[in-house]
KEDRENSE-770281 format. One line per 2 residues: number of its first residue (from 1); their letters; for each residue x, y, z of N, C-alpha, C. Coordinates in steps of 0.02 Angstrom, whole numbers. Atoms other than C-alpha are relative to their C-alpha. Layout:
NUM> A> X,Y,Z,X,Y,Z,X,Y,Z ~ ...;
***
This chain:
1> MA> -33,54,36,-1233,-1244,1499,57,29,-41 ~ -58,-25,36,-1059,-1221,1427,-9,-9,-75;
3> ER> 5,4,73,-1051,-1183,1242,55,-46,-27 ~ -48,47,28,-968,-1321,1142,47,36,-49;
5> NS> -49,-28,47,-809,-1279,1046,-17,-26,-69 ~ 22,19,67,-861,-1279,864,59,-14,-48;
7> RT> -58,11,44,-683,-1295,796,8,-75,-14 ~ -8,69,21,-656,-1455,699,74,-17,-6;
9> VR> -68,21,11,-499,-1557,671,28,35,-62 ~ -21,-34,62,-493,-1481,497,20,72,15;
11> DL> -16,-69,-18,-496,-1306,573,67,4,35 ~ -63,1,-37,-352,-1351,690,58,-11,-48;
13> RL> -54,13,48,-248,-1420,547,13,61,-43 ~ -8,-60,41,-281,-1265,443,35,55,40;
15> GN> -32,-49,-43,-232,-1154,590,74,-15,9 ~ -70,19,-7,-71,-1252,614,39,15,-63;
17> RA> -33,-14,63,-29,-1238,430,12,76,-8 ~ -6,-72,6,-62,-1051,434,55,27,46;
19> AV> -50,-24,-48,47,-1026,589,71,-15,-25 ~ -66,18,25,195,-1119,513,17,40,-63;
21> LR> -13,-34,63,177,-1039,342,15,75,12 ~ -13,-70,-15,165,-862,412,69,10,32;
23> RL> -64,-8,-35,314,-888,527,58,-6,-49 ~ -53,8,48,422,-951,385,1,57,-51;
25> YF> 2,-53,50,362,-817,265,31,65,26 ~ -23,-64,-26,399,-669,378,65,-4,40;
27> HG> -58,5,-44,539,-738,487,48,-56,-20 ~ -43,55,21,616,-884,391,65,25,-32;
29> PM> 5,73,-9,721,-980,351,7,-19,74 ~ -3,25,-68,700,-1081,511,1,-76,-2;
31> SR> 1,73,-7,727,-1259,570,-66,-23,29 ~ 61,28,-31,587,-1375,626,0,13,75;
33> QA> -4,-11,-72,648,-1357,804,-16,73,18 ~ 15,-70,-13,644,-1167,796,-73,16,-13;
35> LG> 71,-11,14,471,-1173,719,-44,-20,59 ~ 39,22,-58,407,-1268,870,-2,54,53;
37> GA> -2,-53,-50,465,-1133,989,-36,63,-22 ~ 30,-62,25,404,-992,878,-75,-4,-6;
39> TG> 72,7,11,230,-1062,847,-37,-29,59 ~ 31,33,-57,198,-1155,1010,-28,-68,-17;
41> LS> 24,66,20,161,-1315,915,49,-54,24 ~ -42,56,-20,226,-1484,970,44,-21,-59;
43> SG> -46,23,53,369,-1565,873,-37,-44,-49 ~ 39,43,45,247,-1693,804,-44,40,-47;
45> SV> 43,-42,42,128,-1560,742,41,37,-52 ~ -43,-35,47,269,-1462,663,22,-48,-56;
47> SN> -22,48,50,333,-1618,575,-56,-16,-49 ~ 57,15,44,159,-1658,508,-15,57,-47;
49> VV> 15,-58,41,128,-1481,447,54,10,-53 ~ -55,-8,48,300,-1468,366,-4,-52,-55;
51> AE> 7,53,51,271,-1634,278,-56,17,-49 ~ 56,-19,44,103,-1572,211,20,57,-47;
53> LT> -19,-58,40,172,-1404,153,54,-17,-51 ~ -52,21,48,323,-1487,73,-31,-40,-56;
55> AD> 34,39,51,210,-1610,-17,-39,46,-48 ~ 35,-48,42,111,-1460,-81,49,46,-37;
57> RL> -53,-38,32,278,-1387,-142,2,73,21 ~ -2,-67,-27,257,-1234,-34,64,15,38;
59> LE> -62,-8,-37,416,-1263,66,58,-32,-37 ~ -60,30,28,594,-1299,14,57,9,51;
61> EA> -58,-5,-44,760,-1327,102,42,60,-18 ~ -40,-61,9,870,-1174,127,66,-5,38;
63> GV> -63,9,-33,1032,-1247,195,-7,-33,68 ~ -1,32,-67,1081,-1314,366,34,48,49;
65> VE> -32,-38,-53,1133,-1239,531,24,-49,53 ~ -28,44,-51,1243,-1318,664,-43,4,64;
67> SD> 36,2,-64,1158,-1373,825,50,-11,56 ~ -44,7,-58,1229,-1385,1001,16,-74,12;
69> GG> -22,68,-13,1319,-1552,994,-38,-53,-37 ~ 41,50,36,1188,-1637,885,12,4,-75;
71> RP> -5,-2,73,1160,-1663,701,-19,69,-26 ~ 20,-65,30,1150,-1508,589,-75,0,-14;
73> RT> 72,-6,11,972,-1444,571,-14,32,-67 ~ 19,-26,66,892,-1415,403,-44,61,7;
75> LL> 41,-61,1,824,-1241,372,-52,-5,-55 ~ 55,1,48,658,-1220,283,-21,72,-16;
77> RV> 27,-65,20,585,-1074,187,-59,-12,-47 ~ 54,3,49,432,-1036,82,31,3,-69;
79> AP> -27,3,68,470,-1081,-99,-27,58,-41 ~ 24,-58,37,462,-920,-202,-40,-18,-63;
81> GS> 33,18,62,408,-1012,-359,-62,-42,8 ~ 58,44,-12,265,-1106,-277,-67,34,-13;
83> GH> 61,-35,16,137,-974,-322,15,67,-31 ~ -10,-64,32,112,-812,-416,-57,47,18;
85> LI> 47,-52,-20,21,-649,-381,0,55,-52 ~ 5,-59,42,-40,-502,-483,-25,58,42;
87> GV> 20,-62,-34,-49,-326,-412,-17,53,-50 ~ 23,-53,45,-145,-185,-497,-10,64,41;
89> DV> 10,-65,-31,-135,-2,-448,-38,44,-49 ~ 39,-47,40,-276,101,-522,13,69,30;
91> GE> -20,-64,-26,-192,267,-493,-38,58,-32 ~ 32,-60,27,-238,444,-537,26,18,-69;
93> TR> -30,-18,63,-120,459,-685,16,-60,-45 ~ -15,60,39,-91,279,-741,-29,-60,35;
95> VR> 15,65,-29,-139,98,-713,63,-42,-6 ~ -61,40,-1,9,-9,-661,-18,-72,19;
97> IE> 13,71,-12,2,-199,-668,67,-36,5 ~ -62,37,-9,139,-313,-602,-16,-72,19;
99> AF> 3,70,-20,163,-501,-586,58,-14,46 ~ -50,15,-50,259,-569,-437,2,-75,14;
101> DL> 0,68,-28,318,-735,-369,-24,5,72 ~ 28,0,-67,267,-786,-194,40,42,50;
103> AL> -42,-42,-42,413,-691,-118,-5,74,-19 ~ 12,-67,25,349,-534,-208,60,29,-37;
105> AE> -50,-23,48,497,-526,-325,-36,12,-66 ~ 35,-19,61,440,-438,-483,20,-46,-58;
107> LA> -12,41,59,422,-550,-637,-13,38,-64 ~ 17,-39,59,344,-428,-760,-43,59,22;
109> RT> 42,-59,-16,260,-257,-763,-19,36,-64 ~ 20,-46,54,168,-136,-876,-33,60,31;
111> DR> 33,-63,-20,116,45,-853,-43,23,-58 ~ 47,-24,51,-35,112,-946,-25,69,20;
113> PL> 21,-69,-16,-49,302,-938,-73,12,-17 ~ 70,-15,13,-226,367,-926,-6,56,-51;
115> TP> 14,-48,53,-293,464,-1074,-48,53,26 ~ 48,-51,-22,-408,617,-1068,-67,-30,24;
117> TG> 62,30,-26,-552,494,-1037,5,-14,74 ~ -9,7,-72,-475,476,-865,-22,-67,26;
119> HD> 22,60,-34,-565,350,-758,-66,-27,-28 ~ 56,33,33,-696,296,-883,4,-75,18;
121> VE> -2,69,-26,-745,125,-814,21,-50,-54 ~ -18,47,53,-734,34,-980,74,5,-17;
123> AI> -71,-9,15,-562,108,-1013,44,-31,54 ~ -40,29,-55,-497,57,-840,-3,-76,-4;
125> VA> 5,73,5,-563,-121,-860,42,-25,-58 ~ -40,21,57,-481,-131,-1031,74,4,16;
127> HI> -71,-5,-20,-315,-70,-959,19,-60,43 ~ -16,57,-44,-322,-203,-823,0,-65,-39;
129> RD> 3,61,41,-375,-339,-945,62,-9,-42 ~ -57,5,45,-238,-301,-1069,66,-4,39;
131> GI> -61,2,-40,-108,-271,-934,12,-68,31 ~ -7,67,-28,-142,-438,-850,21,-49,-54;
133> AE> -21,44,55,-129,-526,-1018,74,10,-16 ~ -70,-15,16,37,-439,-1049,48,-28,52;
135> VT> -48,22,-51,119,-479,-881,-2,-75,10 ~ 1,73,-6,57,-659,-873,38,-32,-57;
137> SA> -38,26,57,129,-688,-1046,75,9,11 ~ -71,-14,-11,295,-604,-1002,29,-42,56;
139> AG> -24,40,-57,307,-702,-839,-6,-75,-12 ~ 7,71,16,267,-867,-924,-55,-34,39;
141> LA> 56,29,-38,104,-894,-829,-56,-18,-48 ~ 51,19,49,5,-984,-962,-66,-14,34;
143> AG> 69,10,-25,-182,-973,-928,-4,9,76 ~ 3,-13,-72,-147,-907,-753,26,-57,42;
145> EG> -27,58,-36,-49,-1062,-702,34,21,66 ~ -29,-14,-65,-6,-1059,-517,-19,67,30;
147> LI> 20,-66,-25,-95,-893,-492,-43,-6,63 ~ 36,1,-64,-152,-867,-312,-58,48,-2;
149> GV> 54,-48,3,-255,-713,-349,24,66,-29 ~ -13,-67,27,-266,-536,-417,-23,51,52;
151> GV> 18,-55,-46,-261,-386,-300,-3,65,-38 ~ 10,-63,35,-323,-216,-357,-9,55,52;
153> GV> 7,-59,-43,-296,-51,-266,-33,55,-40 ~ 39,-50,36,-421,85,-313,-10,62,44;
155> PG> 20,-58,-40,-464,263,-259,-74,-6,20 ~ 70,1,-22,-623,273,-156,-15,-53,51;
157> IV> 26,47,-50,-728,165,-42,-19,-65,-36 ~ 15,65,29,-740,-21,-79,-48,-38,44;
159> ET> 51,39,-36,-895,-118,-28,9,-73,-21 ~ -17,70,16,-847,-302,-17,-57,-48,14;
161> TA> 54,45,-21,-1014,-370,44,-55,-7,-53 ~ 52,5,52,-1112,-350,-118,-3,-71,-28;
163> PG> 7,69,24,-1182,-514,-187,42,-17,-62 ~ -37,14,61,-1096,-497,-356,73,16,3;
165> GA> -70,-18,-6,-926,-449,-288,9,73,17 ~ -16,-66,-26,-839,-288,-239,-28,56,-44;
167> LV> 23,-62,32,-919,-120,-280,47,56,21 ~ -44,-57,-15,-814,38,-291,-40,64,-3;
169> HG> 32,-66,-4,-883,206,-235,56,52,-3 ~ -54,-48,9,-754,326,-307,-26,68,-19;
171> QT> 34,-63,13,-836,495,-290,44,49,-38 ~ -44,-49,32,-683,595,-345,16,-18,-72;
173> IG> -14,20,69,-665,495,-506,-65,-16,-38 ~ 64,9,34,-851,485,-547,-26,-71,1;
175> WD> 25,69,-5,-879,303,-495,-52,-5,55 ~ 55,8,-48,-1044,265,-410,-21,-73,1;
177> AV> 17,72,-7,-1060,84,-352,19,-39,-64 ~ -24,36,59,-956,19,-498,14,-73,18;
179> PL> -11,71,-16,-962,-173,-497,65,-25,-30 ~ -64,12,32,-777,-185,-533,18,-74,-2;
181> ES> -18,71,0,-755,-366,-481,-36,-39,-54 ~ 37,38,51,-892,-433,-592,21,21,-70;
183> LL> -24,-23,65,-831,-325,-737,67,-32,-18 ~ -64,32,13,-656,-396,-718,-8,-74,-15;
185> RE> 11,72,12,-720,-574,-709,-25,-12,-72 ~ 25,7,68,-810,-547,-874,54,14,-52;
187> AV> -47,-24,51,-664,-461,-961,67,-35,-1 ~ -69,26,-4,-503,-541,-899,1,-74,-17;
189> QL> -6,70,21,-448,-704,-978,42,-39,50 ~ -30,42,-51,-407,-801,-821,-51,-53,20;
191> PP> 48,51,-20,-484,-960,-748,-58,30,40 ~ 59,-30,-32,-662,-926,-684,3,-2,77;
193> DT> -4,3,-73,-614,-976,-506,55,45,28 ~ -51,-47,-24,-478,-842,-496,-29,46,54;
195> AY> 22,-43,-55,-492,-744,-333,23,71,-13 ~ -15,-71,7,-501,-554,-349,-8,33,69;
197> FI> 2,-36,-64,-464,-441,-200,7,74,-17 ~ 1,-71,18,-510,-258,-221,-5,41,64;
199> DN> 1,-41,-61,-472,-127,-88,26,69,-16 ~ -24,-69,6,-433,56,-62,76,0,-7;
201> GA> -72,-1,12,-259,100,-126,41,20,60 ~ -37,-20,-60,-207,184,36,9,-59,48;
203> RA> -6,58,-44,-244,25,133,47,-52,-29 ~ -48,45,31,-149,-80,7,72,25,12;
205> LG> -66,-30,-14,-1,40,24,19,-13,73 ~ -15,10,-71,-15,27,213,22,-70,16;
207> QA> -20,69,-14,-7,-162,214,70,-14,-26 ~ -66,10,27,146,-160,101,54,31,45;
209> EM> -50,-32,-43,238,-36,213,5,-35,68 ~ -3,35,-63,190,-132,370,36,-67,-6;
211> WF> -31,66,9,249,-298,300,74,5,-20 ~ -67,0,31,405,-247,203,36,66,3;
213> GG> -30,-66,3,440,-62,226,11,32,67 ~ -15,-39,-60,451,74,357,-43,-15,60;
215> GR> 43,17,-57,313,1,466,19,-63,36 ~ -19,64,-32,403,-160,511,19,12,74;
217> GV> -15,-4,-71,410,-188,698,-42,50,38 ~ 43,-51,-31,278,-54,734,-71,-27,5;
219> RD> 69,24,-9,106,-93,804,-52,54,-16 ~ 47,-55,11,26,79,785,32,49,-50;
221> AV> -30,-41,53,55,177,625,-53,32,-43 ~ 40,-31,51,-19,292,495,42,2,-63;
223> IV> -35,-4,64,30,274,312,-41,45,-45 ~ 34,-51,40,-14,423,203,15,-13,-74;
225> LF> -7,4,73,-44,404,16,-12,69,-28 ~ 2,-68,25,-4,572,-63,13,-3,-76;
227> GS> -5,0,72,-41,575,-249,-40,58,-27 ~ 45,-53,24,-167,674,-351,-46,23,56;
229> GV> 36,-15,-61,-271,664,-193,40,-26,59 ~ -34,27,-58,-228,607,-17,-46,-48,37;
231> GA> 37,49,-40,-282,458,87,46,-25,55 ~ -40,25,-55,-222,367,241,-23,-70,20;
233> CI> 13,66,-29,-210,192,312,18,3,74 ~ -9,-2,-73,-229,175,501,12,-71,25;
235> VT> -16,65,-30,-148,30,594,5,9,76 ~ -4,-2,-73,-182,6,781,5,-72,25;
237> DG> -13,67,-27,-115,-144,876,7,-51,-56 ~ -13,46,55,-65,-222,710,-59,-12,-45;
239> VI> 60,11,41,-240,-213,635,-11,60,-45 ~ 14,-53,48,-274,-114,477,-74,17,2;
241> HG> 70,-22,-6,-433,-11,492,-25,28,-66 ~ 35,-20,60,-558,46,363,-48,-56,-18;
243> GA> 39,58,17,-650,-85,265,-56,13,-48 ~ 51,3,52,-808,-117,168,-40,64,-7;
245> HG> 42,-60,5,-893,47,208,41,63,16 ~ -40,-60,-6,-749,171,207,41,0,64;
247> GP> -41,-5,-59,-653,234,357,57,49,-10 ~ -54,-49,3,-488,325,382,32,7,-68;
249> GE> -28,-7,67,-437,292,201,-23,63,-35 ~ 26,-62,30,-545,443,155,18,61,42;
251> WG> -26,-55,-40,-444,556,270,6,65,-40 ~ -7,-59,42,-418,675,123,-62,43,-4;
253> HL> 62,-38,3,-599,728,137,-22,24,69 ~ 10,-35,-64,-583,790,315,0,76,-14;
255> TV> 3,-72,11,-634,974,319,54,35,41 ~ -52,-37,-34,-485,1084,359,-9,76,-6;
257> HV> 13,-71,9,-556,1252,303,-74,8,-16 ~ 72,-8,9,-740,1289,328,-13,53,-53;
259> GG> 14,-46,54,-807,1368,170,59,12,-46 ~ -61,-9,38,-639,1342,86,-6,-22,-73;
261> RR> -4,18,71,-586,1281,-86,-46,-59,-15 ~ 43,56,22,-699,1164,-185,44,-61,-14;
263> CR> -37,63,9,-635,985,-177,-28,-37,-60 ~ 24,42,55,-649,858,-317,-62,-39,18;
265> CG> 59,37,-22,-780,769,-211,-63,43,-1 ~ 57,-46,2,-891,924,-222,-8,40,64;
267> AL> 6,-36,-63,-874,979,-40,50,58,2 ~ -45,-57,-9,-788,1136,21,49,-12,56;
269> GC> -49,-2,-54,-627,1145,120,32,-66,19 ~ -32,64,-16,-567,963,112,76,8,0;
271> LE> -73,2,0,-385,928,151,27,-11,-71 ~ -23,16,67,-368,857,-25,-2,61,-46;
273> AY> 4,-61,41,-418,1027,-98,59,46,10 ~ -59,-40,-15,-257,1098,-23,64,-41,-7;
275> AG> -61,40,-3,-134,953,-8,8,-49,-57 ~ -7,46,56,-172,843,-158,39,32,-57;
277> AE> -41,-26,55,-58,860,-311,-41,39,-50 ~ 42,-35,48,-201,910,-424,-16,71,25;
279> AL> 15,-66,-29,-251,1052,-307,63,41,7 ~ -64,-35,-7,-69,1096,-277,19,37,-65;
281> LE> -16,-32,63,-41,1131,-462,-50,55,-18 ~ 50,-51,12,-205,1225,-474,15,63,40;
283> RW> -16,-58,-42,-153,1338,-330,61,37,-28 ~ -59,-31,29,15,1369,-414,-19,42,-62;
285> RE> 23,-37,58,-71,1421,-576,-37,64,21 ~ 38,-58,-23,-189,1536,-481,46,55,28;
287> AG> -47,-49,-29,-39,1618,-397,48,29,-52 ~ -41,-27,54,42,1653,-566,53,-46,-26;
289> GE> -49,48,24,147,1498,-591,-17,-23,-70 ~ 9,23,69,173,1435,-768,24,-72,-6;
291> LP> -18,70,11,169,1247,-799,23,-10,-72 ~ -20,16,69,262,1180,-951,-60,-29,-37;
293> SG> 56,25,39,139,1142,-1090,8,-75,-14 ~ 1,70,19,89,963,-1122,23,-49,53;
295> VG> -21,46,-53,144,891,-955,-60,-19,42 ~ 51,22,-46,35,789,-839,15,22,71;
297> EE> -9,-20,-70,23,800,-651,71,-13,24 ~ -67,16,-25,189,713,-619,51,48,-28;
299> GG> -45,-50,28,280,827,-740,-11,69,30 ~ 15,-64,-31,191,976,-663,31,7,69;
301> VA> -30,-2,-67,247,931,-487,76,5,-6 ~ -73,-5,10,425,906,-551,20,72,-18;
303> AL> -15,-69,19,419,1080,-630,-7,47,60 ~ 10,-41,-60,352,1156,-468,59,-7,47;
305> VA> -57,12,-44,491,1076,-367,62,34,-28 ~ -58,-31,31,622,1135,-493,-1,76,8;
307> AA> 5,-73,-8,555,1313,-480,13,21,72 ~ -9,-18,-71,552,1313,-290,70,-17,25;
309> YP> -66,23,-22,718,1221,-269,45,-11,-61 ~ -36,6,64,820,1258,-426,67,-36,5;
311> GG> -63,35,-8,979,1186,-354,-8,-72,21 ~ 11,67,-26,897,1022,-307,3,-2,75;
313> GR> -7,-3,-73,904,1082,-127,-63,-22,35 ~ 58,18,-40,787,1036,13,5,35,67;
315> EG> 1,-36,-64,736,1108,179,49,-31,49 ~ -46,25,-51,866,1095,314,-28,7,69;
317> GD> 23,-3,-69,854,1087,502,28,60,36 ~ -33,-58,-30,933,1258,531,-44,62,0;
319> GG> 45,-57,-6,780,1366,550,-28,23,-66 ~ 34,-17,62,714,1361,373,45,11,-59;
321> GV> -45,-6,56,872,1374,267,-8,-57,-48 ~ 7,51,51,876,1278,106,70,-20,-23;
323> GD> -65,24,23,1024,1168,58,-8,-54,-50 ~ 2,55,46,1067,1046,-78,19,-63,35;
325> AD> -11,65,-31,1106,864,-49,63,-2,41 ~ -62,-1,-38,1280,909,16,0,53,54;
327> GA> 6,-50,-54,1215,1044,133,15,70,-22 ~ -14,-67,24,1261,1193,23,-64,39,-9;
329> GD> 60,-40,8,1140,1338,11,-21,7,-72 ~ 24,-13,67,1035,1387,-139,50,44,-37;
331> GA> -44,-41,40,1137,1457,-282,72,-17,7 ~ -70,17,-10,1297,1372,-225,32,-26,-62;
333> GA> -28,27,61,1317,1285,-392,-2,51,-55 ~ -2,-47,55,1365,1377,-549,-63,-6,-42;
335> GV> 57,-1,45,1217,1429,-654,-66,-15,33 ~ 62,15,-33,1086,1391,-522,-37,65,15;
337> GA> 38,-61,-10,948,1522,-520,-29,4,70 ~ 31,-11,-65,858,1594,-371,-66,-37,4;
339> PD> 65,33,-8,707,1502,-300,-57,46,-19 ~ 60,-37,17,539,1558,-366,-41,9,64;
341> PV> 35,-10,-64,455,1638,-214,-73,-22,-1 ~ 69,22,4,281,1598,-278,-5,-76,7;
343> AR> -1,73,-5,321,1413,-301,17,-21,71 ~ -20,17,-69,406,1409,-130,-58,13,48;
345> AV> 56,-15,-44,255,1492,-47,-55,-52,-6 ~ 52,51,9,135,1366,-123,21,-65,35;
347> LD> -23,61,-33,242,1221,-62,1,7,76 ~ 1,-12,-73,261,1299,111,-71,-8,28;
349> ET> 69,5,-22,72,1314,125,-23,-73,-3 ~ 18,70,5,52,1135,66,28,-40,58;
351> AE> -31,35,-56,173,1074,198,-38,13,65 ~ 38,-15,-61,72,1164,332,-67,-37,1;
353> YL> 63,37,2,-93,1090,275,11,-75,12 ~ -13,72,-9,-17,916,265,19,-14,73;
355> GA> -19,10,-71,62,935,438,-60,6,46 ~ 60,-8,-41,-103,998,510,-45,-61,-7;
357> GI> 40,60,9,-195,851,432,28,-59,37 ~ -32,54,-36,-69,730,504,-10,8,75;
359> SG> 10,-11,-72,-90,811,675,-66,-28,24 ~ 64,28,-19,-272,759,675,4,-75,9;
361> LV> -10,72,-6,-221,578,647,41,-16,62 ~ -41,10,-60,-89,593,784,-43,7,63;
363> NL> 42,-10,-59,-216,661,908,-52,-55,8 ~ 52,51,-3,-347,530,863,27,-70,15;
365> FS> -22,70,-2,-240,372,850,66,-10,36 ~ -64,4,-36,-74,411,938,47,-52,-30;
367> PE> -44,49,31,33,316,813,73,8,22 ~ -72,-4,-12,216,274,840,35,30,-61;
369> RV> -34,-20,62,256,313,659,-51,23,-52 ~ 38,-22,59,184,411,513,47,-6,-60;
371> LV> -39,8,61,247,363,340,-36,34,-57 ~ 29,-35,56,218,473,189,23,-33,-65;
373> GG> -16,33,63,210,381,22,-43,28,-56 ~ 34,-25,59,130,396,-148,48,38,-44;
375> WA> -49,-32,46,212,470,-303,14,72,18 ~ -11,-70,-17,186,651,-249,35,6,67;
377> GL> -33,-1,-65,237,615,-70,74,-14,-6 ~ -71,17,9,400,536,-128,36,55,-38;
379> AL> -33,-54,37,434,679,-250,10,62,43 ~ -3,-61,-40,398,817,-125,31,-11,69;
381> GP> -22,13,-68,448,731,36,70,23,17 ~ -68,-23,-18,636,764,29,5,75,11;
383> HL> -1,-73,-7,598,950,15,-45,24,57 ~ 51,-26,-46,446,967,128,-1,-34,68;
385> LP> 10,40,-61,467,835,263,20,37,64 ~ -15,-36,-63,557,945,392,-56,48,20;
387> SV> 54,-46,-15,419,1075,377,-64,-37,20 ~ 58,41,-18,282,942,381,6,-23,72;
389> RA> -11,22,-70,358,872,541,-12,56,49 ~ 6,-57,-46,367,1044,621,-74,20,8;
391> HA> 71,-19,-5,185,1085,580,-41,-55,34 ~ 36,55,-34,123,913,633,10,4,75;
393> DA> -15,-6,-71,210,938,800,-36,60,30 ~ 30,-62,-27,143,1116,821,-75,-7,8;
395> YS> 73,6,-2,-38,1066,787,-23,-60,43 ~ 19,59,-39,-35,905,891,3,13,74;
397> LR> -8,-1,-73,-59,878,1076,69,-25,18 ~ -70,15,-16,108,864,1164,13,-74,12;
399> HP> -14,69,-19,90,687,1230,3,-46,-61 ~ -7,43,59,49,596,1066,55,24,-47;
401> AA> -53,-26,45,169,711,971,68,-24,22 ~ -65,23,-25,312,656,1083,13,-73,-18;
403> RV> -6,72,14,279,474,1033,15,-14,-73 ~ 3,15,71,273,491,844,62,24,-37;
405> TV> -49,-23,49,403,501,706,-34,4,-68 ~ 29,-9,67,361,562,530,56,-9,-50;
407> DL> -52,17,49,461,487,387,-32,-15,-68 ~ 23,22,65,448,441,204,-8,-75,-1;
409> GE> 6,72,11,387,269,152,63,-26,-33 ~ -62,30,23,523,148,103,-6,-39,-65;
411> LG> 8,46,55,448,52,-42,-3,32,-69 ~ -4,-33,64,453,183,-178,-66,4,-37;
413> PD> 61,-13,37,329,218,-317,-41,-63,-16 ~ 37,62,13,280,33,-336,-38,-24,60;
415> AV> 25,26,-63,216,21,-158,-74,-20,-3 ~ 70,18,3,30,20,-201,-9,-65,-40;
417> TV> 5,62,38,56,-116,-332,21,-60,43 ~ -21,53,-46,153,-221,-206,-54,-12,52;
419> GA> 53,7,-49,18,-185,-78,-60,-37,-28 ~ 56,35,31,-116,-242,-200,14,-75,-4;
421> AT> -18,71,3,-22,-406,-223,-3,-34,68 ~ 4,30,-67,-19,-431,-34,-72,-17,19;
423> LP> 69,16,-17,-210,-437,-34,-14,-75,-10 ~ 8,72,5,-219,-613,-109,51,-39,41;
425> LA> -51,34,-40,-58,-658,-19,-23,-8,73 ~ 23,4,-69,-133,-616,152,-53,-54,8;
427> DF> 52,51,-2,-283,-726,114,30,-70,-6 ~ -33,64,12,-172,-867,52,36,-24,64;
429> LA> -34,18,-62,-66,-864,211,-50,-18,55 ~ 50,13,-51,-221,-856,321,-33,-69,-9;
431> RG> 30,65,15,-285,-1014,235,51,-57,2 ~ -50,52,-6,-125,-1107,269,26,-25,-67;
433> GR> -26,20,65,-74,-1107,87,-51,-34,-45 ~ 53,28,42,-241,-1168,20,-32,55,-41;
435> RR> 37,-47,41,-315,-1077,-127,-74,-6,15 ~ 71,-1,-16,-498,-1031,-113,-37,-59,-32;
437> VE> 35,55,34,-552,-1160,-241,16,-67,34 ~ -18,61,-34,-458,-1294,-143,-38,-7,66;
439> SG> 35,3,-64,-547,-1247,18,-75,-5,-8 ~ 72,5,13,-717,-1257,-66,-37,64,11;
441> EA> 32,-64,-13,-750,-1072,-36,-3,40,-64 ~ 8,-40,61,-814,-954,-169,56,51,-5;
443> PG> -55,-46,9,-680,-842,-245,-12,69,30 ~ 13,-67,-24,-767,-684,-186,-13,6,74;
445> SG> 15,-3,-71,-788,-729,-3,63,-8,41 ~ -58,11,-43,-674,-739,146,15,61,43;
447> PL> -15,-53,-47,-588,-628,275,23,63,-34 ~ -22,-64,26,-557,-444,247,74,8,15;
449> LG> -72,-12,-5,-382,-373,237,25,2,71 ~ -26,-9,-67,-363,-322,418,-1,-65,39;
451> SA> 4,61,-40,-422,-486,495,46,-53,-27 ~ -44,50,30,-321,-590,373,73,13,15;
453> SR> -71,-18,-3,-160,-497,405,26,13,70 ~ -22,-22,-66,-155,-462,590,59,-41,26;
455> AA> -52,42,-28,-47,-611,636,67,9,-33 ~ -63,-7,36,85,-559,511,46,52,32;
457> F> -42,-54,-24,144,-405,605,40,-22,61;
***
């Protein structure tokens, strides 16, 4: 006996709304006629959906375009002011909170550097609570008015299936099943039905780069988050992998040296123990390098780069020579000292470890593109990327290596915060512009990041 189709009329309408909204969000402005061809919907269905979305103030007119001999056609786009999003990046050195409109234009931001207490759970919750209050006030979002949801990117594994909301297993920061979602619901002064979306920071970064950065137009990619530690987001056939019980996001804890250096996670020989910024500075100190007093990790990495590349130079493509931004060699400018050989050796070793780690991802997933992001990746990338590429190629199998390019991410140091904001945005688009409370679904339930976002690529 054939199984009956369980889809209801309501499901079909929601699917049509989602198809039109996604198409306009990622490829608009478009006319009603163009929407029909792009979505496969009939002209009547497009007209009905557009009327609904316009009535909900999600769409607005964006000019007209001439047609072939007929009347000019009105262009439609998603209205940027029709909703608001908050993105939170719980990083290794600071907590960054930003408010955005629906087009992800920044409305307000605050950075809250972490104190010696580091990732004390109460301190992190307080930073997020106070930061959300600050950006909502600065953006004029009284009592969370028009807020679609709050996205939070965190280090570690996020378990989204827990009854009380997302749990964070952040072994490297001392978090063991921290009920972050329920803690935020208790602490943050937002409406009780506010939707929170918590995910690994590398996956949030990956979604941002795939939607708006260097991953656009690519179906298979790896996005590397290189900060105090290292992580990765894997995208195959447009689907982001990882999820509620870990996955490729914890790439930094792949063993690259049996019996090697002790990692922050407690294991020996992890990639992060060699390629993460925290380990990088530790190795420089052990080799005799002197960090300026009173600087944090970001200042330490800047000092290391300045010691290794005193002229602001970076690796060239001429067999290992170093040149400045104009192609001149080290020491070309007046008063520029010689590179510190110890600092240079530490960075060269880091580039090899990072390239070798990337080669494992290339061999396993055969991506078209690898993007290196994160604050440390962006700071070191201009100097190390040629060497990273060369090592990744040398350690990879020839066939997948011939397919891949390795570049820097395009979204800059805010990429994880933007990616965090895309978490509620992906859910909102998948629901055809309906907030969770409008759909009758609990704020903590619904599709995971990868399934909600696949159609966007």
